[in-house]
C-alpha positions in Angstrom: -16.0 -20.9 -43.6 -17.7 -18.2 -45.7 -17.5 -20.3 -48.8 -19.1 -23.2 -46.8 -21.9 -20.9 -45.7 -22.6 -19.7 -49.2 -22.7 -23.3 -50.5 -24.8 -24.7 -47.6 -27.4 -21.9 -48.2 -27.8 -23.4 -51.7 -28.3 -26.9 -50.4 -24.9 -28.3 -51.1 -23.4 -31.0 -49.0 -20.3 -29.4 -47.5 -17.4 -30.7 -45.4 -14.7 -28.6 -43.8 -11.3 -30.1 -43.1 -9.4 -28.3 -40.3 -6.0 -29.2 -38.8 -6.6 -27.3 -35.6 -8.8 -28.5 -32.7 -11.2 -25.6 -33.5 -12.3 -24.0 -36.8 -11.6 -20.4 -37.5 -8.1 -20.4 -39.1 -6.1 -17.2 -38.9 -8.9 -15.3 -37.2 -9.0 -17.6 -34.3 -5.4 -18.5 -33.9 -3.4 -15.5 -35.0 -5.3 -12.3 -34.5 -4.8 -11.3 -30.9 -7.8 -11.8 -28.6 -7.7 -8.1 -27.6 -8.1 -7.0 -31.2 -10.6 -9.6 -32.5 -13.3 -11.3 -30.4 -14.1 -14.9 -31.2 -17.8 -14.7 -30.6 -18.6 -14.1 -34.3 -16.6 -17.2 -35.3 -18.5 -19.4 -32.9 -21.8 -18.1 -34.0 -20.8 -18.8 -37.6 -19.8 -22.3 -36.8 -23.1 -22.9 -35.0 -25.0 -21.6 -38.0 -23.0 -23.8 -40.4 -23.7 -26.9 -38.3 -27.5 -26.1 -38.4 -27.2 -26.0 -42.2 -25.6 -29.5 -42.2 -22.0 -28.6 -42.7 -19.7 -31.3 -41.3 -16.5 -30.3 -39.6 -13.5 -32.7 -39.7 -11.3 -31.2 -36.9 -7.8 -32.2 -36.2 -7.6 -33.4 -39.8 -4.5 -32.1 -41.5 -4.3 -32.5 -45.2 -1.0 -34.1 -46.2 0.7 -37.4 -45.7 -2.0 -39.0 -43.5 -4.9 -37.5 -45.4 -3.7 -36.9 -49.0 -5.2 -34.1 -51.0 -5.6 -36.5 -53.9 -8.1 -38.7 -52.1 -10.1 -35.7 -51.0 -10.3 -34.4 -54.5 -11.4 -37.8 -55.8 -14.2 -37.8 -53.2 -15.8 -34.4 -53.9 -17.3 -32.6 -56.9 -15.4 -29.5 -56.0 -12.7 -28.6 -53.5 -12.1 -25.1 -52.3 -8.5 -25.1 -51.0 -7.9 -22.4 -48.4 -5.1 -23.6 -46.1 -3.9 -20.1 -45.4 -0.3 -19.0 -45.3 1.0 -20.3 -41.9 4.7 -20.5 -42.9 6.7 -17.5 -41.8 9.2 -15.8 -44.1 12.8 -16.1 -42.8 15.4 -13.3 -42.4 18.3 -15.5 -43.5 20.8 -13.9 -41.3 23.4 -15.2 -38.8 22.0 -16.0 -35.4 18.5 -16.6 -36.6 18.5 -20.1 -35.0 19.5 -18.9 -31.5 17.3 -19.4 -28.5 15.1 -16.4 -28.0 14.5 -15.9 -31.7 11.0 -16.9 -32.9 8.5 -16.2 -35.6 5.2 -14.4 -35.4 3.3 -17.7 -36.1 4.4 -19.5 -33.0 4.4 -16.4 -30.8 0.8 -15.4 -31.6 -0.4 -19.0 -31.6 0.8 -19.6 -28.1 -0.7 -16.3 -26.9 -4.1 -17.0 -28.5 -4.3 -20.6 -27.2 -3.6 -19.6 -23.6 0.0 -20.8 -23.5 1.0 -17.4 -22.1 4.7 -17.0 -21.2 5.8 -14.0 -19.1 8.2 -11.6 -20.8 8.6 -9.6 -17.6 11.7 -7.5 -17.7 12.6 -8.6 -21.2 13.7 -6.3 -24.1 11.8 -7.4 -27.2 12.6 -6.4 -30.8 10.0 -7.2 -33.5 11.4 -7.1 -37.0 8.7 -6.1 -39.6 6.3 -3.2 -40.3 2.9 -4.8 -41.0 -0.1 -5.3 -38.9 1.3 -8.6 -37.6 4.4 -6.9 -36.4 2.2 -4.4 -34.5 0.3 -7.3 -33.0 3.5 -9.0 -31.8 4.9 -5.8 -30.3 1.6 -5.1 -28.4 1.4 -8.7 -27.1 4.9 -8.5 -25.8 4.0 -5.5 -23.7 0.9 -7.2 -22.4 3.1 -10.1 -21.3 5.2 -7.8 -19.2 8.1 -6.9 -21.5 10.3 -4.0 -20.2 10.5 -2.7 -23.8 9.0 -3.6 -27.1 10.4 -2.1 -30.3 9.5 -2.4 -33.9 12.4 -2.4 -36.3 11.5 -1.6 -39.9 13.8 -1.1 -42.9 11.9 1.8 -44.5 10.4 5.1 -43.3 7.3 5.5 -41.1 5.3 6.7 -44.1 6.1 3.5 -46.0 5.2 1.1 -43.2 2.5 -1.2 -44.5 0.6 -1.5 -41.2 -2.8 0.2 -41.0 -2.3 3.6 -39.4 -4.8 2.8 -36.7 -2.8 -0.3 -35.7 0.6 1.5 -35.6 -1.0 4.4 -33.7 -2.5 1.9 -31.1 0.9 0.3 -30.7 2.6 3.6 -30.2 0.0 4.7 -27.7 0.6 1.5 -25.7 4.3 2.2 -25.5 5.8 0.4 -28.5 9.0 2.0 -29.7 9.7 2.4 -33.5 13.1 2.2 -35.3 12.9 3.2 -38.9 15.4 2.7 -41.8 17.2 -0.2 -40.1 17.8 -3.7 -41.5 18.9 -6.6 -39.3 22.4 -7.9 -40.2 23.2 -10.3 -37.4 21.6 -11.6 -34.2 24.2 -11.7 -31.4 24.6 -14.4 -28.8 26.1 -17.8 -28.0 23.3 -20.2 -27.0 20.8 -17.4 -26.5 20.5 -13.9 -27.9 22.0 -10.8 -26.3 21.3 -8.3 -29.1 20.9 -7.4 -32.7 23.1 -5.6 -35.1 21.3 -3.4 -37.6 22.6 -1.5 -40.6 21.0 1.8 -41.4 19.4 2.1 -44.8 19.2 4.7 -47.5 16.3 5.0 -50.0 15.6 6.4 -53.4 13.0 9.1 -53.5 10.5 6.7 -54.9 7.8 5.5 -52.4 8.8 2.0 -51.3 11.5 2.0 -53.9 14.8 0.2 -53.6 16.9 0.6 -50.5 20.6 0.6 -49.9 22.7 -0.1 -46.9 24.6 2.9 -45.6 27.4 1.0 -43.9 26.5 2.6 -40.6 25.7 0.0 -37.9 23.5 0.1 -34.8 23.8 -2.5 -32.1 20.8 -2.9 -29.7 20.4 -5.2 -26.7 17.6 -7.8 -26.8 16.4 -10.8 -24.9 13.9 -11.8 -27.5 13.5 -11.2 -31.2 10.3 -11.9 -33.0 10.4 -12.0 -36.8 7.3 -10.8 -38.6 8.3 -10.0 -42.1 5.7 -11.9 -44.0 4.2 -15.3 -44.7 4.4 -18.1 -47.3 2.1 -20.9 -48.4 2.7 -24.1 -46.5 2.9 -26.8 -49.2 2.6 -29.6 -46.7 -1.0 -30.0 -48.1 0.6 -31.6 -51.1 2.5 -34.3 -49.2 1.3 -37.8 -49.9 -0.2 -36.8 -53.3 1.2 -36.7 -56.8 0.8 -32.9 -57.1 4.0 -30.9 -57.2 2.8 -27.4 -56.5 -0.4 -25.4 -56.0 -0.4 -24.1 -59.5 -0.9 -27.4 -61.2 -4.0 -28.9 -59.5 -7.1 -30.5 -61.1 -9.6 -28.0 -62.5 -12.2 -28.8 -59.7 -9.7 -27.5 -57.1 -10.2 -23.8 -56.4 -7.7 -21.8 -54.4 -9.1 -19.2 -52.0 -8.1 -17.1 -49.1 -4.5 -15.9 -48.4 -2.9 -18.3 -50.9 -5.0 -16.7 -53.7 -4.8 -13.1 -52.6 -1.9 -10.6 -52.6 -3.5 -8.6 -49.7 -4.0 -10.7 -46.6 -7.1 -9.0 -45.1 -10.4 -10.3 -43.8 -12.3 -8.4 -46.6 -10.1 -9.9 -49.3 -10.5 -13.4 -47.8 -14.3 -13.0 -47.9 -14.2 -11.7 -51.5 -12.0 -14.6 -52.4 -14.4 -17.1 -50.9 -17.3 -15.6 -52.8 -15.3 -15.8 -56.1 -14.4 -19.4 -55.3 -18.1 -20.4 -54.8 -18.9 -18.7 -58.1 -16.3 -20.9 -59.9 -17.6 -24.0 -58.0 -21.1 -23.4 -59.3 -19.8 -23.7 -62.9 -18.2 -27.0 -62.5 
């Protein structure tokens, strides 16, 4: 939306294609409501509409709306679909009932599809800001316990210190130097087997498994170990990957940035507009 705003200010005709019912992307659908108010998003949308920006909501780029046709229609396309595909653990038991990914968990919470976790023991695998969000949301939904399991030390955890401190203050427990080996259960989960890890002296260096295991009970496991580009936007077109698109397609946002922050997304949008001006 920031790119659209910059272009609309210059008098360009701009259209935004959004697969969700409302615009706002990750900020609206994945940042917990208690951490990020939506007022700013709605004000931005109102301003964009006043500037003539058209919103194509519930319009997913892919099979029904091929990217190729959109590219043919416009002088420039800024492609910023975000990274909505969760990274998998790839361990036994990951498909059991009660195991879910941060994407579906936070989406349901932020869209009002709140499910009670009263009395449940929740384990969140990961160490970033998203993992903190999931652990805090679990407590707000009534979980008996909510624990973060991270494979490295506290000092190496990538979450912003203010976010991990807020989680700890609210009662989230932390388990460091543990890597999930197996999720236990038959049809639904009953626990997780972790293996303790050893590290080199190098900060965020390689880790080794110690051979020592730790088994913890769990009613719910939320996996928050990262995200990947969702290449569904390429379905229905002749393009094979995001790296080989026509020159007038400019990647922006999470798919173009290593650090997935609001500041980086804004900077990426600004850079994309600069490139669009030169086309």
